[in-house]
N, C-alpha and C positions, 0 to 999 in steps of 0.2 A: 307779549302775553303777560298777564298778571296772574299771580296765584292768590286767590282770595280764600281766607279761612272761613269755613262755615261750620255750623254745628255738625259734628260727626265726621268731618273730613274737609277736603279742599275742592275747589272748582277753578277752572281756568277761564279767563276773560280776555278777549282780544283788545289791545290798546289801539283804538281808532286814531288817537292823536299821533301815535308812532307811525301808523300806516300813512296818514296824511303828510307828515313831515318827511317821509322817505319814499313816497310814491315814485318820484323820478328815478331813484336808485333801483327800485324794484323793477320798473319798466326797462331800465337800461340793461338789466340782466338779460333780457330777451334779445339784445343786439350783439351779444358776444359772438365774435367770429372764430373760425377754426384756429387761427393763430393765437387766440387767447384762451382756447379751451383747456380744461383740466387734463393734464397728461399722465398723472400717476394712475396706477391700477385702482379700480373702484368696483364695488359689488353692489348691485341692486337686488333686493329680495322682494318678491311679490307673491301674493297668494293666488292660487288657481281660481278661487271663487271671487276674486277682486277684478275690477275693470280699471284699476289705476295705472297699470303698465301694459298698454296694448301695443300691438305691432305698429299701429300708426304713429305712436310716440317714439318708437325706437330710432327712427331716423333723426328726430330732434335730439334725442339723448346722445346720439353719435356725434352731433355737431358740438356739444358741450363737453363731452367726456370721451376722449380718444381711445382709452384703454379700459373698456367696461365689460362686465359680464352680468347677465341677468339670470338668476335662479328663481324658479317658481316652486313654492312650497305646496305640496298636496294637502287637502283637507284644511285649507286656510283661506280666510278672507283678507281684507286690507291689513288688519292688525296681526301680521304673521308672528310677531314676538309674543303676543298674548295667546294666539290660537295654537301655535306649535313651538313653544320656547326651546325644547330640546333640539329640534331640527334647526332652528335658527342658530343656536349656539354651535352646533356641528358645522354649519355652513360658515360661520365666522371663523371657527378654528381652522378649517381647511383653507379659507381665504388668506389668513394671516400666517400660514406656515411658510 
């Protein structure tokens, strides 16, 4: 991703050259086996109004992350940090205790 300065702010632009150069690495990620999975504790936060973390994906998540928890934030879409910043912070604080 590149950050481009524009009048009045910034915008993000995807680097297609980087995707092209690393496509094999990106696709290799999908082949991770359970013995290479991430074993440390991890937290996923999702919004109740978002379809990004569905039950059908949880089995795939469990192959890549052996010790995970998913918390869904009420009154939030995909951008939970923007929709419910206080609740996100509370979830992080509880997770890192």
